[in-house]
C-alpha positions, -999 to +999 in steps of 0.1 A: -032+299+268-066+301+251-097+280+258-091+264+223-054+254+229-052+220+238-017+200+249-009+163+245-013+138+268-043+115+281-069+131+306-067+113+345-097+098+346-094+082+382-110+119+396-079+129+410-079+161+425-047+174+413-068+189+382-067+185+347-041+168+329-034+166+291-062+165+268-097+148+271-100+113+259-139+107+257-130+073+242-117+061+280-133+084+301-171+079+287-171+043+297-152+045+327-178+072+344-208+050+329-195+022+349-191+042+382-229+058+383-238+018+380-215+003+403-217+038+429-260+036+428-261+071+417-291+069+399-308+046+427-344+055+434-346+063+473-372+036+486-373+054+518-388+085+501-429+087+506-438+120+501-448+127+464-441+164+466-403+156+465-400+133+442-404+127+406-416+098+385-412+088+348-436+066+332-408+053+304-417+031+275-406-005+273-393-007+241-398-043+222-365-059+215-364-073+183-337-056+163-307-033+169-305-002+186-315+027+161-308+064+162-344+069+172-339+052+204-307+070+211-326+105+210-358+090+229-337+079+253-314+110+257-343+131+260-356+109+288-324+113+303-322+151+304-352+149+321-342+127+349-303+141+352-321+177+355-345+167+381-323+145+405-300+178+408-329+198+411-334+185+446-363+161+437-360+122+441-364+109+408-377+074+394-362+064+365-373+028+354-365+008+323-389-022+312-392-044+279-423-051+265-410-090+254-445-105+249-466-108+218-461-105+180-430-094+178-410-114+205-428-147+186-417-135+151-380-127+165-380-164+180-392-179+151-368-159+130-341-165+152-346-203+158-357-214+122-389-229+140-428-220+139-446-215+170-473-244+154-447-270+162-450-267+198-469-265+231-477-232+242-452-232+273-425-250+254-425-222+226-429-196+251-397-209+270-377-205+237-393-168+233-378-158+266-345-171+259-341-153+225-355-124+241-332-125+272-300-124+246-311-093+229-325-078+260-286-083+278-273-065+248-298-040+242-294-031+282-252-028+272-264-006+245-285+018+265-259+021+293-231+031+267-255+059+260-251+073+298-287+068+300-295+072+342-319+041+342-324+033+378-312-006+371-325-017+404-358-010+388-366-026+359-393-053+345-403-074+321-436-078+305-438-111+304-422-117+339-448-134+366-455-100+384-463-084+354-483-112+341-501-111+375-511-073+370-521-080+335-544-105+342-561-087+372-565-057+352-587-080+328-607-095+358-610-060+371-626-049+340-648-080+337-662-075+368-671-038+362-690-049+329-662-030+308-652-064+285-671-085+265-666-116+242-681-114+212-684-135+181-686-104+153-663-092+126-629-082+136-598-071+120-575-097+112-541-103+098-537-135+075-500-139+079-498-136+119-526-156+117-545-134+146-575-103+155-557-072+158-568-041+171-575-006+153-548+010+164-525-019+150-540-012+114-518+014+090-521+024+054-498+016+027-497+020-009-505-006-030-506-010-069-538-025-082-567-022-105-602-010-108-623-036-125-659-024-140-679-062-136-712-063-152-738-076-123-771-090-143-805-079-132-825-111-127-857-096-139-849-072-168-816-089-176-796-056-179-764-046-167-755-033-132-719-022-133-698-018-103-663-007-101-641-027-073-601-036-067-616-066-049-632-089-076-620-122-050-648-108-026-675-119-058-685-154-039-689-130-005-711-105-020-745-103+000-761-071-015-757-039-035-761-006-025-774+027-043-777+062-026-814+072-020-806+105-036-792+090-068-815+098-096-794+074-126-801+040-101-830+050-074-856+029-099-830-005-087-840-001-052-861-029-045-849-055-069-822-082-070-794-088-094-773-118-104-732-119-088-715-130-123-697-165-120-707-174-085-746-170-100-761-158-064-788-135-059-785-103-039-808-076-032-801-039-040-806-016-013-807+025-008-780+036+020-768+072+027-730+059+029-730+053-008-707+077-023-720+086-054-689+104-069-668+073-066-669+047-094-703+043-109-728+047-080-735+014-078-713-007-049-714-042-038-714-051-001-690-083+008-689-101+042-668-082+044-645-060+025-643-029+046-658-010+076-690+002+055-697-033+050-697-042+085-721-015+092-742-026+062-745-059+073-756-048+109-777-024+099-796-046+075-790-080+091-776-095+055-763-128+058-726-139+067-707-158+034-672-163+042-652-166+016-617-158+030-602-180+057-578-174+088-549-178+069-558-156+035-568-182+017-600-184-005-627-213+011-653-235-008-677-210-011-653-196-039-656-231-056-629-239-082-605-211-063-608-228-030-575-227-018-556-200-038-545-168-019-563-140-024-541-126-046-542-153-067-577-157-069-581-122-080-562-129-111-579-159-115-614-142-113-606-113-132-596-136-162-629-157-160-651-128-157-630-117-187-635-144-208-676-144-198-678-111-212-689-096-173-653-074-170-660-042-190-627-022-180-597-025-163-575+005-154-542+005-133-544+025-102-525+031-071-542+036-035-540+034+000-550-001+020-549-013+054-524-034+066-510-047+098-481-026+110-460-058+126-459-073+090-473-050+065-498-078+053-532-068+040-555-071+066-591-087+062-622-085+083-636-119+097-661-130+116-644-146+148-647-149+186-626-121+202-625-102+235-629-065+236-627-037+263-657-011+256-643+023+248-668+034+223-691+047+249-668+065+267-651+087+239-661+120+258-647+109+289-611+095+277-609+131+258-611+152+288-591+127+305-563+141+279-572+174+284-565+170+322-528+165+312-501+189+303-490+182+267-456+192+257-458+206+230-493+215+231-501+207+196-502+169+200-531+168+220-549+174+188-534+143+173-547+121+207-581+144+202-580+131+164-578+095+168-603+094+195-630+112+173-620+085+146-623+053+169-655+032+153-639+000+172-637-012+206-606-026+218-598-063+208-576-074+232-575-110+224-547-124+202-544-161+186-508-166+190-485-184+216-462-158+228-482-134+254-500-137+286-527-160+291-563-150+290-574-164+330-606-174+319-627-213+312-659-218+294-685-241+298-689-265+272-724-272+278-740-241+283-709-212+275-705-198+309-675-179+314-658-190+343-626-166+353-596-172+374-599-164+411-572-135+418-551-157+443-544-183+417-526-154+397-508-153+370-521-186+356-522-204+319-556-223+316-543-244+293-517-261+317-536-249+352-568-264+364-600-239+367-608-225+401-641-243+402-646-286+396-680-277+376-701-246+360-716-225+387-744-225+360-754-254+344-734-279+369-712-293+341-675-304+346-671-296+309-649-272+311-627-254+283-596-235+288-591-202+268-562-206+240-561-171+236-532-143+248-536-109+254-525-082+230-488-068+240-509-033+245-529-046+269-502-050+291-480-023+282-507+003+290-501-008+324-470+005+327-479+032+353-492+005+378-463-018+373-441+006+380-466+013+412-470-023+426-506-025+416-520-054+433-549-070+449-552-069+486-574-099+494-574-093+532-585-056+524-607-066+498-592-036+477-567-027+452-534-013+466-501+001+455-462-009+467-453+028+460-485+051+461-462+079+462-452+074+424-491+074+414-501+093+392-470+094+371-452+129+370-443+126+332-448+098+301-424+104+278-431+089+243-425+090+200-456+108+188-460+075+165-476+058+197-497+083+208-528+059+197-512+026+208-496+031+243-510+068+254-547+062+245-547+031+257-529+035+291-556+062+296-581+038+291-566+011+317-552+032+342-582+057+341-610+023+344-590+011+376-579+039+392-608+071+383-573+091+377-552+100+347-520+083+352-498+111+344-499+148+350-482+155+317-468+140+285-436+149+267-441+140+228-406+133+205-407+134+169-385+112+145-353+109+134-349+114+096-322+112+073-308+140+057-332+144+031-359+143+052-369+111+047-377+086+069-349+059+077-356+021+061-334-003+054-352-005+019-336+028+013-303+023+025-304+054+041-305+042+079-276+058+106-265+033+133-263+043+167-227+025+166-216+040+136-221+076+151-208+066+186-173+051+166-167+084+153-181+111+183-179+111+218-215+099+233-216+138+251-217+150+213-245+129+205-262+144+234-255+178+221-273+167+190-303+150+206-311+186+224-309+202+193-344+201+184-378+209+195-396+180+208-423+169+189-411+178+156-397+153+131-360+164+123-331+152+100-296+137+112-270+161+106-236+153+112-224+189+117-243+191+150-220+163+167-190+182+151-207+212+167-208+192+203-176+180+199-163+211+197-181+225+228-166+194+249-131+211+241-140+242+247-152+231+280-118+208+288-097+238+276-115+265+296-119+246+332-077+241+327-072+274+321-095+284+349-074+257+373-041+273+361-054+310+368-067+302+400-052+277+425-078+276+454-113+255+439-133+277+467-116+311+474-137+331+500-158+359+480-141+392+489-165+419+507-166+438+474-167+428+439-153+446+407-182+456+385-171+435+358-172+403+383-201+413+397-214+414+364-206+382+354-225+367+382-256+390+379-256+376+344-250+344+347-281+345+374-299+355+346-289+325+324-297+297+352-334+313+356-338+309+321-320+274+315-341+263+349-374+274+333-365+261+298-356+225+314-388+225+333-408+228+301-389+203+281-377+236+257-341+214+256-329+232+227-333+265+239-315+260+269-289+244+250-287+272+229-286+297+256-264+278+278-236+273+249-240+308+236-234+324+273-205+300+282-187+302+249-192+339+239-197+352+272-176+338+295-149+322+274-142+350+245-149+379+266-149+371+306-119+347+306-095+371+284-103+399+307-094+376+340-066+360+323-052+397+318-060+407+354-050+378+370-018+375+351-008+411+361-027+413+400-034+392+425-072+398+422-095+380+448-126+394+431-118+382+399-105+348+413-141+343+431-160+355+403-143+328+379-145+296+401-177+303+408-193+309+375-170+279+363-181+256+388-222+267+382-214+264+345-203+225+351-237+215+372-257+235+346-243+214+315-246+180+336-277+172+324-266+175+288-231+166+288-231+141+319-195+125+312-170+154+307-189+175+334-185+147+358-147+141+354-140+177+356-158+180+390-144+153+405-106+158+390-109+194+406-139+202+432-153+170+445-135+137+442-161+109+449-190+127+452-211+125+419-218+160+400-250+143+393-258+145+427-251+178+435-271+203+438-289+227+408-272+261+405-295+287+424-290+326+420-272+346+443-276+380+454-252+396+429-269+425+407-255+445+379-267+466+349-265+437+330-264+459+295-240+480+305-216+448+314-225+437+277-212+469+263-182+472+283-173+435+270-182+444+233-155+481+242-127+452+256-131+433+231-133+457+199-100+475+218-081+438+220-090+436+184-075+469+176-045+461+191-040+429+175-045+443+141-023+468+146+003+448+163+003+459+199+008+441+227-025+436+251-004+457+278+004+486+254-012+521+264-038+538+246-040+576+251-080+578+249-108+560+239-143+571+236-173+550+236-205+558+221-228+538+243-241+532+279-210+518+304-218+536+337-201+516+363-175+496+339-155+524+332-124+511+352-126+476+344-119+486+306-096+512+314-078+485+335-080+456+314-069+475+283-046+498+298-069+526+286-050+561+298-082+585+292-117+570+288-151+590+279-182+574+271-209+593+254-248+585+249-255+602+216-240+584+186-210+598+167-204+619+133-204+587+114-216+580+076-231+550+061-226+542+024-235+510+004-207+493-001-222+465-020-255+453-035-254+410-046-283+398-059-296+362-056-287+351-092-307+316-083-338+336-083-332+365-100-318+345-132-350+323-135-374+352-133-361+378-150-338+357-178-318+378-199-325+411-181-298+401-154-266+416-174-287+452-173-291+450-140-255+443-131-244+472-153-269+490-131-253+482-104-217+488-117-229+524-124-248+529-094-281+537-115-301+518-094-327+535-062-334+517-028-369+524-015-388+509+013-366+480+009-373+472-026-345+480-058-356+491-086-332+493-119-330+488-151-369+495-151-377+464-126-386+462-091-369+433-070-383+422-037-359+421-004-354+383-007-337+387-046-307+409-032-286+418+000-273+452+008-238+451+027-233+488+041-198+505+051-197+529+083-172+557+083-159+580+110-153+619+101-139+630+136-101+624+154-089+590+158-097+559+147-133+540+145-133+501+159-165+488+154-186+462+175-221+454+161-236+484+163-214+502+193-187+524+179-155+527+197-132+555+189-092+553+195-071+583+198-039+578+196 
C-alpha cells in the first residue's frame, strides 16, 4: 500500500478508536466536527484566567452585514483562525470574539432595500427596530457561514455595535472625550454626501474616475471690460463664486490683484486676490473660489474671510441662489448653465476629460462641501502622538506602517463623528434653545436617546431656561467600532470609584489586531485615537494586515465586472480544509489572485495525509509504542529533522508567516516523511518487527497531526480522535515541542536520497525491492547511515567517498525561448536553429554566442547530461552520484 492509494467506503466520523476506515469524505466529516467544536465549547475562553502573560487576546474586526459572504471574508477569517488555533495549542488561553457592526448607513440602506421603505417615513425608534430585525436575519445567516469555515470563534463572546451595552460604551466615550476637551461642535464646512444626506469624515471619501469637461469661462473685468478666463469642471458653482485667485509670482496675471470681476450669468462682483495655493501650471493660472468646491476653497474662505454663498443644498440640488436653475440637480444645472454660457458668449472652449473626483465610499456619490453644524473629535493637534503610537506596535508586515504614516501625514480635517441618519447610536446631548448651552447626559442614564428620553436637568444650568432641544444626530459607525478593544475588555464607568474600569483588564492591551489594509485609515487609526485618549495606552501590541483577494487576472472582484468568486461555489466543490490551504498560500499584506489550482493542491494534501495515516496504522498497531533504549540512525534522524521543522514552523506562525510555515510543513511531510521515510519504514516493518521504526513512525505521525491542526482542522481532528484520543479535541492538545533526538541532518538527507535512487534503480530494472545489490558506491557523506541503506535496499557491499567520481558533463540540448527571441531577432531565428544543430555556438559566462549575435541567459535554457566512465551503472539523485555494480 502506498500513501497515495485510496480505498472505497465511507470514513468513520464517530471518533471510534478502531482506526481509520475507508476514504475521507469531507462533505460529511467537516460539518460534524464544526458542530462538535461548538457543542463541546472547544474554543471557549476560560474566564478564570487573569494573568495576561498566559493568554492571547485578538481584537477581531466586526463585519458590516449588508450582503453575502465573499472570498475576502473567507481569507481574512481563516488567517485569524490560524492564529487562534495555533495560540490555543501553544499553551495559551485564547480570547477570540466575534462582533457585528450593525449600526449606521450600511444597516439603514440594507433595511430600506429589503423592506422597500425610506427611513424618513418612520420615527427613529420605529425605524431602528426594523433595522435590527433585518440585520438579525442577515447576521444569523452570516454566523452559520462563518461557522461553516471552521473559524474557531468563541460564540459565547459576541457583540453587536447597536446592542445596549455597546451603546452605553459608545456614549461613555463621547462624554469622556467631551469632558477632556477633545470634542467640539461647530458650524463649518463639512464633507457631505447628497445621496445619504449626511456629513461624512475624510476617511469615508475615496477617489473615482468620472467623465467630465474642462470649460473655459470668461469673467469680465469690472473696470476695463477685458475677459479673465478660468477653466473649471464645475460651472454649476458659478452662483457660489466669492473670489478669484492668482499666484503672487504669476507675471501674466499679477496686474489683476486688487481689482474685481463680474461673474457671468449671475452678475455679481468678486475680488481678485493673490495666494500661493494657486497652481500656475493648471488651467489659465486664474481660478475661481466657490463656497465650496473643494478643500482649497475652504482654506481660502477661512484665510481671507470670504462671504458664504450656498448654491447647493443637502440633497444635492441647486438653491434659490442659482436663480432659474433652482431645484435642479448639480449635474442637470451644469449642462444648462454651460448651454447659457455658450449662448451668451462666455464659453470660450469645452473639452472632454477623465479625472478623479471625491466620492462617498458607501454609495459612490460625488461629495459636496457644505456648511453644517457637526460634532468633531480633535485629531490634527496630535498627529505626532498618533504616529508615535503606531510606532509602538509591531506591524506584520512591517511595510504596512508606511500606509498608516502616510494617512496621518495627509490628514486635513478633524474627525466628524455626527451623522444625519436614523440608524445609529444617538449622541447623548440636549441644547438650550435660549443660550445654546450643551447639556450632556449623566453617565448612570446611559444608554439614552434624547429624542425619547428626558434630559438630565429640568432647566439650563447656565441661563435657567426650560426650553431644551434634543440632539437628533447619531454617531458615525466608526465612532463605535473604533472601541472594540474596550468593548471586549468590558470598559465602563464605576460610579462609586468615580473612574473607568474594565471587567477583563487582563485582555487589554490586546495582543493582536488583524484586519485588511483597506481599513487602516478607518478602523486601525480611529481605534488608536479613541483608545489612546481613553486609556493613555496603544490598544494592541501588534497588528496583522492582510491583502485583498483578486481574480485570476489580478483585478479587483466586483459585480459590475462579473468576476466575483463566491465562497459557496468554491466550497460546493472543495473541502473547507482545501480552502484553508489556499488561504495560507500568500504573504500577509499582499493582494493576490484566486487560483483554483491551489485548492486542488490542498485537496491532494488531505488525501496524502489520510492515506499516510492509514498506512501508519497498518504498520504499527500500538498508538504509543515505548521508545527503545537506542534508535536506529535513520529513525533518530527523522525525529531530529522533525525537531528542526517544529522550531521553524513555530517561529513562522509566531511571526504570521503562514505561507512559509505551510510550504515547509507540506514539503517535509510529503517528500521526506511520505516519499522517503514511510517507504523505508514499510520495508523494515514488513521484514522485521522493528521497535525503533515503530516508535519513530508513531511519534512523527502524532506530531505531524498537531503541526497541521491550525491549518487543516477537520481532517486532523478526524484522524486524531479516531486513532489517538477519542473525545479529546486535537485543538486543545499541546503544541509539539522538540525532543532530545540528535542526528547529522545533512548525512541523513543524503542517505534518504541514496535509498530513493536505489529504489528507482530497482524499479527501472524490474527488480523486486528485496533484490540483492552486490556493491554500491555513494559519492557523498552518509556517516552513520550505512547500515540503514544496506538493510533497507539489501546492499552487499557499500562504500562511501567524499570526492566526486569520474563523471563527464556534456550539453544535451540548448532550447531557445522563441516568445522572446522571435520578436527581438526576427529572421535570424532560422540561423540560430542551424547553428545549434551544427554545434557552431559558444557559451561564455552565461551568454550564448551564435550567428554573429549574443543572447542573454533569459533567452535560452541549457540541459546537461552527465556520463560515468567507471565500472557499474550511475544513478543520479539531484547532485548526488550513486554507482551500482552488479
